[in-house]
Every structure is written in C-alpha cells, then in structure tokens.
C-alpha positions as CSV (number, residue, x, y, z in Angstrom):
1,M,5.4,-6.8,-9.4
2,R,6.1,-5.9,-5.5
3,V,3.4,-3.7,-3.0
4,V,4.4,-2.1,0.3
5,V,2.1,-0.7,2.9
6,Y,2.6,1.0,5.2
7,G,0.5,1.8,8.0
8,A,0.3,1.1,11.5
9,N,-1.4,-2.1,13.6
10,W,-3.9,0.2,15.1
11,C,-5.0,2.2,11.6
12,G,-8.8,1.0,11.1
13,P,-8.7,2.4,7.0
14,C,-4.7,0.3,6.9
15,Q,-6.1,-2.6,8.2
16,K,-9.0,-2.2,5.3
17,V,-6.4,-1.8,2.5
18,K,-4.9,-5.2,4.2
19,E,-8.4,-7.3,4.3
20,E,-8.8,-6.5,0.7
21,L,-5.7,-7.5,-0.8
22,E,-5.8,-10.8,0.9
23,A,-9.7,-10.8,-0.7
24,A,-8.2,-10.3,-3.7
25,G,-5.1,-12.7,-3.3
26,I,-2.6,-10.4,-3.3
27,Q,1.0,-10.7,-1.7
28,Y,1.9,-7.7,0.2
29,V,4.1,-6.2,2.9
30,F,3.7,-4.5,5.5
31,R,6.2,-2.3,6.7
32,D,4.5,-0.8,10.5
33,I,6.1,2.9,11.0
34,D,5.3,2.5,14.9
35,S,8.1,-0.2,14.9
36,N,10.9,1.7,12.4
37,P,11.6,5.2,12.4
38,T,13.0,4.9,8.5
39,F,9.7,3.9,7.6
40,K,8.3,6.2,9.3
41,Q,10.2,8.9,7.5
42,Y,9.7,7.3,4.6
43,V,6.0,8.4,4.1
44,A,6.6,11.4,6.2
45,D,9.3,12.3,3.4
46,I,6.8,11.1,0.8
47,Q,3.1,12.2,1.3
48,N,2.8,11.5,5.2
49,T,-0.8,9.8,5.6
50,I,-1.1,6.6,6.2
51,P,-1.7,3.6,4.7
52,M,0.5,5.0,1.8
53,V,1.0,2.0,-0.4
54,Q,3.5,1.7,-3.1
55,V,3.3,-0.5,-6.7
56,E,5.8,-1.6,-8.5
57,S,6.1,-3.6,-11.7
58,N,8.4,-6.0,-13.0
59,H,9.6,-3.0,-15.4
60,G,10.7,-0.8,-12.2
61,N,7.8,1.9,-12.2
62,C,6.3,2.4,-8.8
63,V,2.9,4.1,-8.1
64,T,2.0,5.1,-4.7
65,I,-1.8,5.4,-3.3
66,G,-1.5,7.4,-0.2
67,G,-4.9,6.8,1.9
68,Y,-8.0,5.0,1.9
69,H,-11.8,5.1,0.6
70,E,-14.7,2.8,1.5
71,K,-15.7,2.1,-1.7
72,N,-16.2,-2.0,-1.7
73,E,-14.1,-2.9,-4.5
74,P,-10.5,-3.9,-5.1
75,L,-7.8,-1.4,-5.3
76,Q,-8.8,-0.4,-8.9
77,L,-4.8,-0.4,-9.7
78,L,-3.8,-3.4,-9.0
79,K,-6.5,-5.2,-11.3
80,F,-3.0,-3.6,-14.1
81,T,-0.6,-6.0,-15.3
82,P,3.0,-4.8,-14.8
83,D,3.3,-4.5,-18.6
84,E,1.0,-1.8,-18.2
85,M,2.7,0.5,-15.9
C-alpha cells in the first residue's frame, strides 16, 4: 500500500492527517503543493482541496480522500488491507 498526502505546511488539517497516519504507524509521502507547482495543479485537477490523501493498493487500485473531518479515530479507509481495495 502506498499513501500520498498532498497539502501545505501552513494547513492545520493537513498536519492533523499526518499526525493520524504517524500515530497509526502508516508510512506516507507528503507532497507540499506550495513547493511544487505540479503537485498544486494535480490537486486542483482532481478536487481542489487539501489535504488530499491518495491510497494506492498493491494491485493498483487508488482511492482519493479529500478534506479532513475530526473524528477522534484514524483514517478509516487505511484500516483496509490492500487486498480489500
């Protein structure tokens, strides 16, 4: 499974997503939209909101999660195994 978080360092919800992933022991790649115009355009083309989390299974299936809502629980989607995606 590969997890990519698109966001910005000034974005509070982006930081919350990163904290949840780290607390759950899930490795991820952070792509700062302010430091790379290609990342910024990619997010704009898909949903135009940050944080944007993309979860890709080992089988190539990809799910995009946009925005952040506090729920006092880890990102539920990431509890699935790659075979379930």
